C-alpha positions in Angstrom: -10.2 4.0 -22.7 -10.9 3.4 -19.1 -7.5 4.7 -17.9 -8.9 6.4 -14.8 -10.8 3.2 -13.8 -7.7 1.1 -14.5 -5.6 3.4 -12.4 -8.1 3.2 -9.5 -8.2 -0.6 -9.7 -4.4 -0.8 -9.7 -4.2 1.6 -6.7 -6.9 -0.4 -4.8 -5.1 -3.7 -5.4 -1.8 -2.2 -4.3 -3.4 -0.9 -1.2 -4.9 -4.3 -0.4 -1.5 -5.9 -1.1 0.2 -3.4 1.2 -2.3 -4.1 4.0 -2.1 -7.9 3.6 1.7 -7.9 3.6 1.8 -5.6 6.6 -0.7 -7.8 8.5 1.6 -10.8 7.7 4.5 -9.1 9.4 6.4 -7.9 6.2 8.3 -4.7 6.9 7.4 -1.4 5.3 10.7 -1.3 3.6 10.3 -4.8 2.1 6.7 -4.0 1.0 8.0 -0.9 -0.8 10.7 -2.9 -2.5 8.4 -5.7 -3.6 5.7 -3.4 -5.0 8.2 -0.9 -6.5 6.8 2.0 -4.4 8.3 4.5 -2.0 8.5 3.8 1.7 6.6 7.0 2.5 3.8 5.9 0.2 3.5 2.5 1.8 3.5 4.1 5.3 0.8 6.5 4.2 -1.5 3.7 3.1 -0.9 1.7 6.2 -1.5 4.7 8.5 -4.6 5.8 6.6 -6.2 2.4 6.9 -5.3 2.1 10.5 -6.9 5.4 11.4 -3.7 7.3 11.5 -2.1 5.3 14.3 1.7 5.4 14.1 3.7 2.2 14.0 
């Protein structure tokens, strides 16, 4: 019954995957497609981890 913890772990792993893929040169659109996420959500994660710098 650790649904909140499971949700946090999934979110953390998705964030890590987004950042790794982005660092490898994968486009935001392709990351979103591969992870079944919205493009805006992927951009948000990338921008938050890069200190808000725009791509």
